[in-house]
C-alpha positions in Angstrom: 20.1 -3.3 -15.7 17.0 -3.8 -13.7 16.8 -7.2 -11.9 14.4 -6.4 -9.1 11.0 -4.6 -9.1 9.4 -3.3 -6.0 5.7 -2.5 -6.4 3.2 -0.5 -4.3 -0.3 -1.8 -4.0 -2.8 1.1 -3.6 -3.5 3.0 -6.9 -0.9 0.7 -8.6 -3.1 -2.5 -8.6 -6.1 -1.6 -6.5 -7.9 1.6 -7.2 -8.2 4.1 -4.3 -10.4 7.1 -3.5 -8.0 8.8 -1.1 -10.5 11.5 -0.2 -13.4 9.0 0.7 -12.3 8.1 4.2 -11.8 11.7 5.4 -15.2 12.6 4.0 -16.8 9.6 5.6 -15.2 10.3 9.0 -16.4 13.9 8.8 -20.0 12.7 8.0 -19.7 10.6 11.2 -18.9 13.8 13.1 -15.1 14.3 12.8 -14.4 18.0 12.9 -10.9 18.1 11.4 -8.0 15.8 10.6 -5.5 16.8 13.3 -1.8 16.0 13.4 -2.5 13.7 16.3 -5.1 11.8 14.2 -2.5 11.5 11.3 0.0 10.2 13.7 -2.6 7.6 14.8 -3.2 6.5 11.2 0.6 6.2 10.7 1.1 4.2 13.9 -1.7 1.9 12.8 0.0 1.4 9.4 3.2 0.5 11.2 1.3 -2.1 13.3 2.1 -0.3 16.5 -1.5 -0.9 17.8 -4.1 -3.5 17.3 -7.2 -3.0 15.2 -9.4 -2.9 18.3 -7.1 -0.3 20.0 -7.1 1.7 16.8 -10.9 1.8 16.5 -11.1 2.6 20.2 -8.6 5.5 19.8 -10.5 6.7 16.7 -13.8 6.7 18.5 -12.4 9.2 20.9 -12.4 11.7 18.0 -16.0 10.7 16.9 -17.8 9.9 20.1 -21.2 9.3 18.3 -19.9 6.6 15.9 -20.0 2.9 16.6 -17.2 0.4 15.6 -19.0 -0.8 12.5 -19.6 2.8 11.3 -15.8 3.5 11.7 -14.8 0.4 9.9 -17.1 1.2 6.9 -15.7 4.7 6.8 -12.1 3.4 7.1 -12.5 1.0 4.2 -14.3 3.3 1.8 -10.9 4.4 0.3 -10.7 0.9 -1.3 -12.2 0.5 -4.7 -11.8 -2.2 -7.4 -8.8 -4.3 -8.3 -9.2 -4.7 -12.1 -8.6 -8.2 -13.4 -6.3 -6.9 -16.2 -3.8 -5.8 -13.5 -3.9 -9.2 -11.8 -3.4 -10.9 -15.1 -0.5 -8.5 -15.9 1.4 -9.3 -12.7 0.8 -13.0 -13.1 2.2 -12.8 -16.7 5.3 -10.9 -15.4 5.8 -13.5 -12.7 5.6 -16.4 -15.2 8.3 -14.7 -17.4 10.7 -15.1 -14.4 13.0 -12.3 -15.5 12.8 -10.1 -12.4 12.5 -10.6 -8.7 9.1 -9.1 -7.8 8.5 -7.6 -4.4 5.4 -5.9 -3.1 5.8 -3.0 -0.6 2.6 -1.5 0.7 1.7 0.9 3.4 -1.4 -0.7 4.7 -3.1 -2.0 7.9 -4.9 -5.1 9.2 -8.5 -3.8 8.6 -7.7 -2.8 5.0 -6.1 -6.1 4.2 -9.0 -8.0 5.7 -11.5 -6.0 3.6 -9.4 -6.5 0.4 -9.3 -10.3 1.0 -13.1 -10.3 1.5 -13.8 -8.1 -1.5 -11.4 -9.9 -3.9 -12.1 -13.4 -2.5 -9.2 -15.5 -1.2 -8.6 -17.2 -4.5 -7.9 -14.0 -6.3 -5.9 -12.5 -3.4 -3.7 -15.6 -3.2 -3.2 -15.4 -7.0 -2.0 -11.9 -6.5 0.2 -12.6 -3.5 1.8 -15.7 -5.1 2.9 -13.5 -8.1 5.5 -12.0 -5.8 8.8 -13.4 -4.5 8.3 -11.3 -1.3 5.1 -9.6 -0.1 5.8 -6.7 2.4 2.9 -5.0 4.3 3.9 -2.1 6.5 1.9 -3.1 9.5 3.7 -6.5 9.6 7.0 -4.7 9.3 6.8 -2.0 12.0 7.8 0.5 9.3 6.2 2.6 6.6 7.1 4.6 3.5 8.5 7.1 2.9 11.0 6.4 5.9 14.3 5.4 4.3 14.6 2.6 6.9 12.0 0.6 5.0 13.8 0.7 1.7 17.1 0.0 3.3 15.6 -3.0 5.1 14.1 -4.4 1.9 17.4 -4.1 0.0 19.5 -5.6 2.8 17.0 -8.4 3.6 16.8 -9.6 0.0 20.4 -8.9 -1.0 19.3 -6.3 -3.7 21.6 -3.7 -5.3 19.8 -0.3 -5.4 20.9 0.5 -8.9 19.5 -2.8 -10.2 16.2 -2.2 -8.5 13.1 -0.2 -9.8 10.5 1.0 -7.3 7.0 1.9 -8.6 4.7 4.1 -6.4 2.0 6.7 -7.0 3.2 8.9 -4.1 6.1 11.2 -5.0 7.2 11.4 -1.4 7.8 7.7 -1.5 9.6 7.6 -4.8 11.8 10.5 -3.8 12.8 8.7 -0.6 13.8 5.5 -2.5 15.7 7.6 -5.2 17.8 9.2 -2.4 19.3 5.8 -1.7 20.0 5.0 -5.3 16.9 3.0 -6.2 15.5 3.7 -9.7 11.9 4.9 -9.5 8.8 5.4 -11.5 6.3 7.8 -9.8 3.2 6.5 -11.6 0.7 9.2 -12.4 -2.7 7.8 -11.5 -5.3 8.2 -14.3 -2.6 9.0 -16.9 -0.4 5.8 -16.6 -1.0 2.2 -15.7 1.2 -0.5 -14.2 0.6 -2.5 -17.5 3.0 0.0 -19.1 5.8 -1.1 -16.7 8.1 -2.5 -19.4 8.6 0.9 -21.0 10.2 2.0 -17.7 12.7 -0.9 -17.5 
């Protein structure tokens, strides 16, 4: 029986265009996404460097771009957060049948942009729908590393078999499943978080 639901943010609640940022960076002069650059992105998502340090490091790969250009390119992955999804999670929270946890790989610049785009009133409505709100850059960990799932279970006294994790990235749901968490690898464009109850 499911008692706890851990939910991803990007492409579960807020729509993403995952190809937009690489394309925008290439337009600014980035030649190719190297393993070193991917490592930089991952480190930033783990909060291992500040936003100013991240932008400074990123500018080494694109010498002609200024900080504002880089921030615009970095944020163009983020699209709309449909009201129906906000209303869905608020409704689920009101029912008070499950412990609700958010677990998102994200970073300081993206969260700042989301707050600005949604407005603080809506963002707080979303955040307050959850019992716990985990952002990777505040945790020093990121999905799909098993340590992040183990931390969330232990920190909140959750039993893996009583917990459902919803994420659009198979690598993340596979990692959670390995430690006994029930998973729904949501197929973006074919499925929607509002269908959650059919997976419980």
